C-alpha positions in Angstrom: 111.7 123.7 72.1 108.7 125.9 71.3 105.5 124.1 70.7 103.7 124.6 67.4 100.0 125.4 68.0 97.6 123.7 65.7 94.4 125.5 64.9 91.3 123.4 65.1 88.5 124.6 62.8 85.2 124.9 64.6 82.2 124.4 62.3 78.9 125.8 63.7 75.8 124.5 62.0 72.8 126.8 62.4 70.0 124.5 61.5 66.5 123.4 62.5 67.5 119.8 61.7 70.8 118.7 63.4 69.7 115.0 62.9 69.8 115.5 59.1 73.5 116.4 59.3 75.0 114.2 62.1 74.9 110.8 60.4 77.1 112.1 57.6 79.4 114.1 59.8 80.0 111.1 62.1 81.0 108.8 59.3 84.1 108.0 57.3 86.9 110.6 56.9 84.9 113.5 58.5 83.9 111.4 61.5 87.6 110.4 62.0 88.7 114.0 61.7 86.2 114.8 64.5 87.4 112.0 66.7 91.0 113.0 66.2 90.1 116.6 67.1 91.2 118.1 63.8 87.8 119.7 63.5 84.8 120.2 65.8 81.2 120.4 64.8 78.6 122.1 67.0 74.9 122.7 66.4 72.7 125.7 67.2 69.0 125.6 66.4 67.0 128.9 66.0 64.1 127.2 67.8 65.9 127.7 71.1 65.8 131.5 70.6 62.1 132.1 69.7 60.0 134.3 72.0 56.6 132.5 71.5 55.1 129.6 73.3 54.7 127.5 70.1 58.4 127.4 69.2 57.5 129.0 65.9 60.4 130.1 63.7 58.5 131.1 60.5 56.0 133.7 59.4 54.1 134.6 56.3 56.1 136.8 53.9 55.4 140.5 53.5 54.1 141.3 50.1 52.4 137.9 49.7 53.7 134.8 48.0 53.7 131.1 48.7 55.4 129.4 51.7 56.8 130.7 54.9 59.9 132.8 55.8 62.3 132.1 58.8 62.3 135.0 61.2 65.5 137.0 61.6 66.2 137.3 65.3 66.2 133.6 66.2 68.8 133.0 63.5 70.9 136.0 64.6 70.8 134.9 68.2 71.8 131.3 67.3 74.8 132.5 65.4 75.8 135.0 68.1 75.6 132.3 70.8 77.6 129.9 68.6 80.5 132.2 67.9 80.7 134.1 71.3 83.3 136.3 69.7 83.4 138.9 72.5 85.1 136.3 74.8 87.6 135.2 72.2 89.0 138.2 70.3 91.9 136.3 68.7 89.6 133.9 66.9 89.0 134.4 63.2 85.4 133.8 62.3 83.3 133.9 59.2 79.6 133.4 58.6 78.4 131.5 55.5 75.0 132.4 54.0 73.6 130.3 51.2 71.9 131.7 48.2 71.5 130.6 44.5 72.7 134.1 43.6 75.9 133.7 45.7 79.4 133.1 44.6 79.9 129.5 43.4 81.8 127.5 46.0 84.9 125.8 44.7 88.3 124.4 45.8 89.8 127.9 46.0 87.1 129.0 48.3 87.6 125.9 50.4 91.3 126.8 50.8 90.2 130.3 52.0 87.8 128.9 54.6 90.5 126.5 55.9 92.3 129.6 57.3 89.5 130.5 59.7 89.1 129.2 63.3 85.3 129.4 63.3 82.9 128.9 60.4 79.2 129.4 61.0 77.0 127.9 58.3 73.5 129.3 58.3 71.0 126.7 57.0 67.8 128.3 55.8 64.5 126.5 55.2 61.1 127.1 53.8 61.2 130.1 51.4 64.4 131.4 53.0 65.4 133.7 55.9 64.3 137.3 56.5 67.0 139.3 54.7 67.5 141.5 57.8 69.2 138.6 59.5 72.1 138.8 57.0 72.4 142.6 57.6 72.6 142.1 61.4 75.1 139.2 61.1 77.5 141.4 59.2 77.9 143.4 62.4 79.2 140.3 64.2 81.6 138.9 61.6 82.2 138.9 57.8 79.5 137.2 55.9 80.3 135.2 52.7 77.4 134.3 50.4 77.8 131.0 48.5 75.9 128.9 46.0 76.9 125.2 46.1 76.1 124.0 42.6 73.4 125.4 40.4 70.5 123.5 41.9 68.1 124.8 44.6 67.9 122.7 47.7 65.1 122.1 50.3 67.4 123.6 52.9 70.9 124.8 53.5 72.0 121.5 55.2 73.2 119.8 52.0 75.4 122.8 50.9 76.7 123.1 54.5 77.8 119.4 54.5 79.5 119.9 51.2 81.5 122.8 52.5 82.5 121.1 55.7 83.6 118.0 53.7 85.6 120.1 51.1 87.4 122.2 53.8 88.1 119.3 56.2 89.7 117.0 53.6 92.3 119.7 52.8 93.5 120.0 56.4 96.9 118.5 57.3 96.7 114.9 58.3 93.0 114.4 57.5 93.7 112.3 54.4 97.0 110.9 55.6 99.1 112.4 52.8 98.8 115.9 51.2 99.0 114.2 47.8 95.7 112.5 48.6 93.9 115.8 48.0 92.9 115.1 44.5 93.0 118.6 43.0 96.6 119.0 44.3 98.0 116.2 42.1 97.6 115.1 38.5 94.2 113.4 38.6 91.9 111.8 36.1 88.1 111.5 36.5 88.5 107.8 35.5 90.0 105.5 38.1 90.6 101.7 37.9 91.4 98.8 40.3 91.7 95.0 40.3 90.8 92.8 38.6 92.6 93.7 35.3 89.7 92.2 33.2 86.0 92.3 34.1 83.7 89.9 32.2 80.1 91.0 32.0 77.7 89.5 29.6 79.6 88.7 26.4 82.1 91.5 26.8 85.4 92.0 28.5 86.4 95.3 30.1 90.1 95.9 30.6 91.9 98.4 32.8 94.1 100.7 30.6 97.5 99.0 30.0 99.4 102.2 30.7 98.2 102.2 34.4 99.7 98.8 34.9 103.2 99.6 33.6 104.4 101.3 36.7 105.9 104.0 34.4 105.0 107.2 36.3 105.8 109.7 33.6 103.6 107.8 31.1 100.8 107.4 33.6 100.9 111.2 34.4 100.8 112.0 30.7 97.8 109.7 30.3 96.0 111.4 33.2 96.8 114.9 31.8 95.3 114.0 28.4 92.2 112.5 30.1 91.8 115.7 32.2 92.1 118.0 29.1 89.7 115.9 27.1 87.1 116.0 29.9 87.4 119.8 30.3 86.8 120.2 26.5 83.7 118.1 26.7 82.4 120.0 29.8 82.7 123.3 27.8 
């Protein structure tokens, strides 16, 4: 019988602060996925690739302006060392670059990333990374530019964690059952559990009766209506 090869996604975090990421990536569902070898997470820090005795990774921006800018080559070398594509031509890699002007990351994009063997996430800091780093990285592998939400973050670590989470949870076996991936089933933003009645202050709060009937068609209908109502309010 022919063995079926299972592709393990390798996430490469290019970050100055691995400790800011590791606690989250070692906990709960993501931590279990790592232990079960469904994904791997590796860190590369641009500090290891600087050519000055101070370990300095930033410089003042050309043209003036506040803050500092991460220099290009330490970032490029960190990504290059992480991917090592020349030694593994069959691997399918992509480099993720974060920018408020990038394409909004969503579930469809997460599905696309789940098809890669190597995902390098470049986490900028300070006022950003010298734009030439992105141009050079495009010679190594495809670069996808994402915005994760509409807010601006202190660094790229929070968006990177969001992407690893979103991609990992859609991999076979990570959530136990495929139906557990919320956006693949009829889902409502409102969920309830026991007890049936909660008393707080002078009021009683009941779980919706339809959810306690066991009538799946009626429950699905209720969830659809809730979902439609929520979308109208959001728009």
